[in-house]
C-alpha positions, 0 to 999 in steps of 0.5 A: 360128933353128931352127924358122923354116925353110921347113918350119915355113912350109909346116906353118902354111900346111897348117894355115891350109888345113885351117881355111879349106877348109870356107868354099870348099866348095859350099853344101850342097843344101836338103835336106842334113840336113833331117830327121835325128832320132835317137831315143836319141842325139845327132843333128847339127844339122838345117838351118834350112831345116826347121822353125824351131820344134818343140814335142812329148812323148816317151813311154816305156814299159818293164816292169821287175822290182822288189822292193816298196819299201814292204815293204823299207822297212817291214822296215828300220824294224822291224829297225834292226840291218840298216841298217849292212849294208843297202848290202852286202845289196843289192849281192850276189846276194840268192838265196845269202843266205837260209840263208847263215851268218855266215862265208858272208855276211862272205865275200860282202860282202867280194867287192864291188869298191867297198868301202872300208877302212871298209866292210870293218871294218863288215863284220867287226865285224858278221859275225866271230864271233871278234872281234864281239859273238856276240849282235850276229852272231847278230841280223845273221845272221837280218836278212840271212837274212829281208831276202834272200828280200825282195830277190829276190822281184820282180814285174812292175812298168811304168816310164813317162816323159812329157816335154814339150819344145820346140826352137828351131833357129836358123842356127848353133845349136839350142836344147832344153828338156824337162821329164820326168815319171816315172811307176811302177806296182807292185801296183796303184799308180800314182805320179808325180814330176818328172824332171830338167829338161834343157837342150841348146845344139847348134852346126852346120856342113854343107859340100858339094854332092854329099855333104854332111857335117855337124859338131856339138857341144853341151852338155847340162845336167841339173838336179836337179829330179827327185823320189826316185821318179824314180831308178826310171826308171834301169831303163827305159833307161841312155841316159835315166837322167841325166833321172831321177837326183834326186841328181845335176847332169849335164853332158854335152858331145858330138860328132856327125858325119854324111853325107847321101846324100839317101835314106840318112844315116849318123850317129855321136856321142861324149858325155861324161856328167859326174855331180855329187852336188847333194843327198841322200847318193849313194855317189859325189859324182862319176861319168863315163861315155862314151856313143856311138852311130851310126844309119842312117837311111832318108829318103824326102823327109823324109815317112817314115824308118826309123831303125836305131840302135846305142847303147853306154855305158862307165863311166870313174869311179863309173858302173857302171850306164853298162855297156850296148849296145842296138839300137834300130829305129823309123820316123818320119812327117812330114806337114804339120809333124805328126810321129809317131815310134815305136820299140823299144829291145832291150838287148844288154848290160844294166847290172851289178847292183852298177852299179845299186847305186850309185844310191839308188832303183833298187837294188830292181829289174832293168833292162827287157828292152824299151823303147818310145819314142813321139814326137808333135811339131809344127814349123813 
């Protein structure tokens, strides 16, 4: 019969050889991937010869610019006529609406890329002087003119997160649990709220003696436990946003690979982030983004390490805020099981304002220009 000749047998033998080859490679040395932490991305699973258990806390702090939520909410209560068009006001450059006419407002709103036909009808019925009620048009234009300066008048604010975590590292799999807390300081007022509790299961394999290679794969889950205020932390760093988006349950399958050259490690990862609306009334019920990154780690006997990392994100479906690129630099110290890591994230490409407006709670601010990360832990 066709397809049963020697060629097919050779192909089957080649596939079998590729699958079984790792089983016959030399065992990795004990130092291979013993300390390969990344600050922002998905590192390969560390070797079980290191710490089997680690507990710690991750702290992040970033200056952001935010408009006063209290002032804007009060304005919405006092001007109910703004409610039908509020989403459109926050999705355009507010500085150009303060003195705009009905026709100018309508034209800017109709340029918003995420509009559906129902949105276009609302905009035309509200601002088209030929088809709308003149009194409604006049009140709506006045409301937009007054709201625009409030959205544009942003003040310095501080966003920060405090995230206790625990990690168990077994022979074949590593489990991690994190309970993030979100904090926000604005106009002298500081508030806290719970973030999205997240779980991570990571499997890993290491092969080779001279230049050990590692392959890891896993799945992270973000449970929708956050309070509404936690969304403000989405301004702090795109790469931590799923920990604070309170409307969404998120899944993130990922793949990571690396090579360990004893004092120098190279790693890279690829992750698909799936956002599924679980509560509230978010604009999109589903969002999908691709996240990726690489790290060069200079490691001195697992005592001192220097990390240089590059992380990127690209929206695939209804995830405009995940269009970003960041450079990260930091150092880590490990003495007698006590671990300290300090680093700084510097965004190169910022999320687009329209992308940020897709998610309630972070539409009144601008992304942070720098994000500081501090990690304290103890492992044994």
